Structures are given as structure tokens and as C-alpha cells.
N, C-alpha and C positions, 0 to 999 in steps of 0.2 A: 437339119444343117442349123437353123437357129435354136432348136432344145438341146441342140450338142453343145452349142454354147453359154446356153444360159446355165446349163447342168456346170459347166465347168468354173464357170464363173462364181456359182454358190458354193459348189467344193471349194473355191482357194479364198473366198472373202467370207462368205458366210460362216463357214467351219473352221478356220486357219487356226491353228495349234502353234504360237510363236513355243511352245517348251519340247525341252528333246524328247525324241521317238522314244516309244518302249523300250523298257531293257530288253535282252537278248537271253535265252536259253538255250540249254541245248542238252538233249534228252541224257544223251554218253555219256554225261558226264568229261569230255575231254575240252579241253581248252580248244576255242573257237580262233582259228586265225585268218583276218581277212585278209581283201585283195593287197591293200595297201598296205599290208607288214604287221597291222596293228594285231594285236586277239585280246581276247577277254577271260574270264575264270566262268564255266557256267555258273546262275544260282549266285555270282558275289554281289548281284542286286536282286532285288526280288522280281520273278518269272514266273511264268504259267509251270505249274506243278515241283516247281523248287519247294523247299523245306520250307516252314515259316514259324517255327516253335516258338518263337523268341518273340515272335508280335503280337499272340493270343490270336485266339478264334474272333473272328467278325471283325478284325482288323484289318484294314483297308490303304489301299497305295496307289496313286495316281498314276495311269501308263498309257495314256495318252487319249484323242479323240474318237468316237465311236461314230461312224457315218450309216445311218441306214436310210435305205432310199424306196419307197411306195410309191409305185406312178413316178408320179410328175413331181411329187414332193421328198424332200432334204433335208433329214432333220440329222444333227450330231448335238453329243454331247461327251463331257468328260467322262471315261472309262476309267473304272478300278478294277483293279486283283483284290481278293478276296480272301481274309485267311481259314481253310476250313477246317473240318472237327476234324481230318482225318492226318491235319498237321502240314499241308501242301496249297501254296497260292492255287487261286481258280484261274479261270481264263479270263481276258481283260474283257470286262461288259460296262455298256453304260444304261442308260435309264430305260426303263422296259417299259412299251406302251400298251395295254391291253385293244385289240382290234377287233374283240367281238366274237372271233373264234376261239 
């Protein structure tokens, strides 16, 4: 119980993200309608697998906080989409740590 409470505190305090949630993408290209009636046009903002030709290869866009849990340790880092050579945005990834494997 104590471990769960500590984990919850670390996730909400140590790695809080005051920004907006990551953009929404839709694989079939149709308009996404949410339960509250709002809708969004897929790829109108950068999202994984969406086109990024205008940004240029290597361009990065912030997409939220990425959490990584290793045993009792929690890391968080800013996540970024990266424009790939195939002209699409990558998945949202954070800092990478070499763990010796």
C-alpha cells in the first residue's frame, strides 16, 4: 500500500505536465467526434504517422511527458515527435537511457 501511494505521488508531483495533452491522430483520415460533441480533423496538428513534409526531416514537436518505470524508480522527460525521412511524424518518445542490455 505504501509503495502504491509513493508511486502515485511521484507520478503527480515529480512528473506533472501543465501543458495540453498530446495531439490526436486518426489512422483512417476521418473526422474524430468526441463524446462531448467536439470534433477534430486528424493530422491538423502533428501526430504520429501524420505527414510532416512542411516541417523538414529531423524537426521535432513537443507531444507531452513520457514516463518510464524501472522497479521502484520513475523517470519522466519531455516527449517529442520527430519528422522522419519517410515524411511522417514518429511516435512520441522521450529521453533514452542505456541500461546495459
